[in-house]
C-alpha positions in Angstrom: 76.2 230.4 -344.1 77.5 231.2 -340.6 79.1 228.3 -338.5 77.5 227.6 -335.0 79.8 227.4 -332.1 79.3 224.7 -329.3 77.7 225.6 -326.0 80.1 226.4 -323.1 80.7 223.6 -320.5 79.0 223.8 -317.2 81.4 224.8 -314.4 82.4 221.9 -312.1 80.5 221.5 -308.8 80.8 219.4 -305.5 78.2 216.7 -305.7 78.2 216.3 -301.8 77.7 220.0 -301.2 75.0 220.5 -298.7 75.1 216.9 -297.4 75.6 216.0 -293.7 79.3 215.5 -292.8 80.4 211.9 -292.5 83.3 212.5 -290.2 82.7 214.8 -287.2 84.3 218.2 -287.7 85.7 218.2 -284.2 89.3 217.0 -283.9 88.8 215.2 -280.5 87.4 211.7 -280.8 85.1 210.6 -277.9 86.2 207.7 -275.6 84.8 204.4 -276.6 82.0 203.1 -274.3 82.9 199.6 -272.9 80.3 197.5 -271.1 81.9 195.1 -268.5 79.9 192.2 -267.3 81.2 190.9 -263.9 81.0 187.1 -263.2 79.8 186.4 -259.7 82.6 184.9 -257.6 82.0 182.0 -255.3 82.6 182.8 -251.7 85.4 180.6 -250.4 85.9 182.0 -246.9 83.3 179.7 -245.2 85.2 176.7 -246.4 88.5 178.2 -245.2 87.2 178.9 -241.8 85.6 175.5 -241.6 88.8 173.8 -242.6 90.8 175.8 -239.9 88.2 174.8 -237.3 88.5 171.1 -238.1 92.3 171.3 -238.0 92.1 173.1 -234.6 89.8 170.4 -233.2 92.1 167.6 -234.5 95.2 169.3 -233.0 93.4 169.6 -229.6 92.2 166.0 -229.6 95.7 164.8 -230.6 97.3 166.8 -227.8 94.9 165.4 -225.3 95.5 161.9 -226.5 99.3 162.4 -226.2 99.1 164.1 -222.8 96.7 161.6 -221.2 99.3 159.0 -220.1 101.6 161.8 -219.0 98.9 163.6 -217.0 98.2 160.4 -215.0 101.8 160.3 -213.8 103.0 163.9 -213.8 103.4 165.9 -211.6 104.4 163.8 -208.7 106.1 164.0 -205.3 107.7 161.6 -202.9 106.9 160.7 -199.3 109.4 158.4 -197.6 108.3 156.9 -194.2 110.4 157.8 -191.2 110.8 154.2 -190.0 109.4 151.6 -192.4 109.2 151.6 -196.2 107.5 148.7 -197.9 108.3 146.3 -195.0 111.9 147.6 -194.8 113.3 149.7 -192.0 115.4 152.8 -192.5 118.9 152.6 -191.1 119.8 154.9 -188.1 123.5 154.8 -189.0 124.7 158.4 -189.0 127.1 157.7 -191.9 124.3 156.2 -194.0 122.0 159.2 -193.2 124.7 161.7 -194.2 125.5 159.8 -197.4 121.8 159.8 -198.3 121.5 163.6 -197.6 124.6 164.2 -199.9 123.0 162.2 -202.7 119.8 164.2 -202.5 121.7 167.5 -202.7 123.5 166.2 -205.8 120.3 165.2 -207.5 118.8 168.6 -206.9 121.9 170.4 -208.1 123.0 168.1 -211.0 119.8 166.7 -212.4 117.2 169.5 -211.8 114.7 167.2 -210.1 111.6 168.6 -208.4 111.7 166.2 -205.5 114.2 163.6 -204.2 114.7 161.0 -201.5 117.6 158.7 -200.6 117.9 156.2 -197.8 119.5 152.9 -196.7 116.9 150.3 -196.0 117.3 147.1 -194.0 115.4 143.8 -194.1 114.2 143.1 -190.5 114.4 139.4 -191.2 118.0 139.6 -192.2 119.9 142.8 -191.8 122.6 141.6 -194.1 120.0 142.2 -196.9 120.4 145.9 -197.5 118.9 148.3 -200.1 120.3 151.7 -201.1 117.3 153.6 -202.4 117.4 156.7 -204.6 114.3 158.3 -205.9 113.3 161.6 -207.7 110.5 163.2 -209.5 110.7 165.0 -212.8 108.9 165.1 -216.2 110.1 162.3 -218.5 108.7 162.5 -222.0 110.4 159.3 -223.0 110.6 157.0 -219.9 112.0 154.0 -221.9 115.0 156.0 -223.1 115.6 157.5 -219.7 115.4 154.1 -218.1 118.4 152.8 -220.0 120.5 155.8 -219.0 119.4 155.6 -215.3 120.2 151.9 -214.7 123.4 152.0 -216.7 124.6 155.1 -214.7 124.5 152.9 -211.6 125.6 149.5 -212.9 128.1 150.8 -215.5 129.8 148.5 -218.0 129.6 145.6 -215.5 125.8 145.5 -215.6 124.6 142.3 -217.2 121.5 140.0 -217.3 119.1 142.9 -217.8 115.6 141.7 -217.3 112.5 143.9 -217.8 109.4 143.5 -215.5 106.6 145.1 -217.5 103.9 143.4 -215.5 104.8 145.3 -212.4 103.7 148.7 -213.9 105.7 151.5 -215.4 109.1 150.6 -216.8 111.0 148.4 -214.3 114.2 146.7 -215.1 116.8 144.8 -213.1 120.3 143.5 -213.7 123.3 142.0 -212.0 126.4 144.0 -211.3 129.3 144.5 -208.8 130.1 147.6 -206.7 133.4 149.4 -206.6 134.7 146.8 -204.0 133.7 143.9 -206.3 130.8 142.9 -204.1 127.9 141.4 -206.1 124.7 143.5 -206.2 121.4 143.5 -208.0 120.4 146.9 -209.5 116.8 147.7 -210.2 115.2 150.8 -211.6 111.7 152.1 -212.2 110.7 155.1 -214.3 107.4 156.6 -215.5 106.5 160.0 -216.8 106.7 161.6 -213.4 109.1 159.6 -211.2 112.3 157.6 -211.2 113.8 155.3 -208.6 116.9 153.1 -208.3 117.5 150.3 -205.7 120.9 148.7 -205.2 120.5 145.4 -203.4 123.1 143.7 -201.2 122.8 140.3 -199.7 120.9 137.1 -200.7 118.3 138.7 -202.9 117.0 137.1 -206.0 116.3 139.3 -209.0 112.6 138.7 -208.9 112.5 139.6 -205.2 114.4 142.8 -205.9 111.9 143.8 -208.7 108.9 143.1 -206.6 110.3 145.0 -203.6 111.1 148.0 -205.7 107.6 148.0 -207.1 106.2 148.0 -203.6 108.5 150.9 -202.7 107.3 152.8 -205.7 103.6 152.3 -204.9 104.2 153.4 -201.3 106.3 156.5 -201.7 105.2 158.1 -205.0 102.2 160.5 -204.8 100.6 161.9 -207.9 99.8 165.6 -208.2 101.3 168.7 -206.6 102.5 168.5 -203.1 99.8 169.9 -200.8 
């Protein structure tokens, strides 16, 4: 009896042969496709412009409020009568006239004023009552501070009994002092945003009289606005 041999094995084969490739055969991968969704931004520029406009208006209003009291008094100029000033007569003494002219030159040169006057005034009822008047115009942003310096520059350390007279308008203050020859005097000064004046009173003046007279002088000689 002849022995039967087993059938030969089937040769191995690729089970995926003929199927579509899973991985692309190209070596270059395509760029990924990204979808970007933009969020609509709120427009802020109208609010910014509105805020700046409000600030501009507030600044303008604030400037007008601050300038209003200054604008009523500055600019200013002075007009001193040739013969009579607030009921007082100007002295014709040549020495007094020259001294007044020298004071005016000094004020222009040393203090940068825009206008200045100086004179010796006499009381017609009693010529022993004399007033040395010095006035000038200039912009004063802080009249109260300038007042203290002005009156103390005349009265010096001997100035005492300082008395304010706010009811007479502007800043007006008087005090007792003595001159360089120890003669008693009353020193009064006025100041506002556009003008300043000092009166040195010799004779039998009371302080109230001096303040009232300087107020009358201020009203008579100070003119508001530019000189025509």
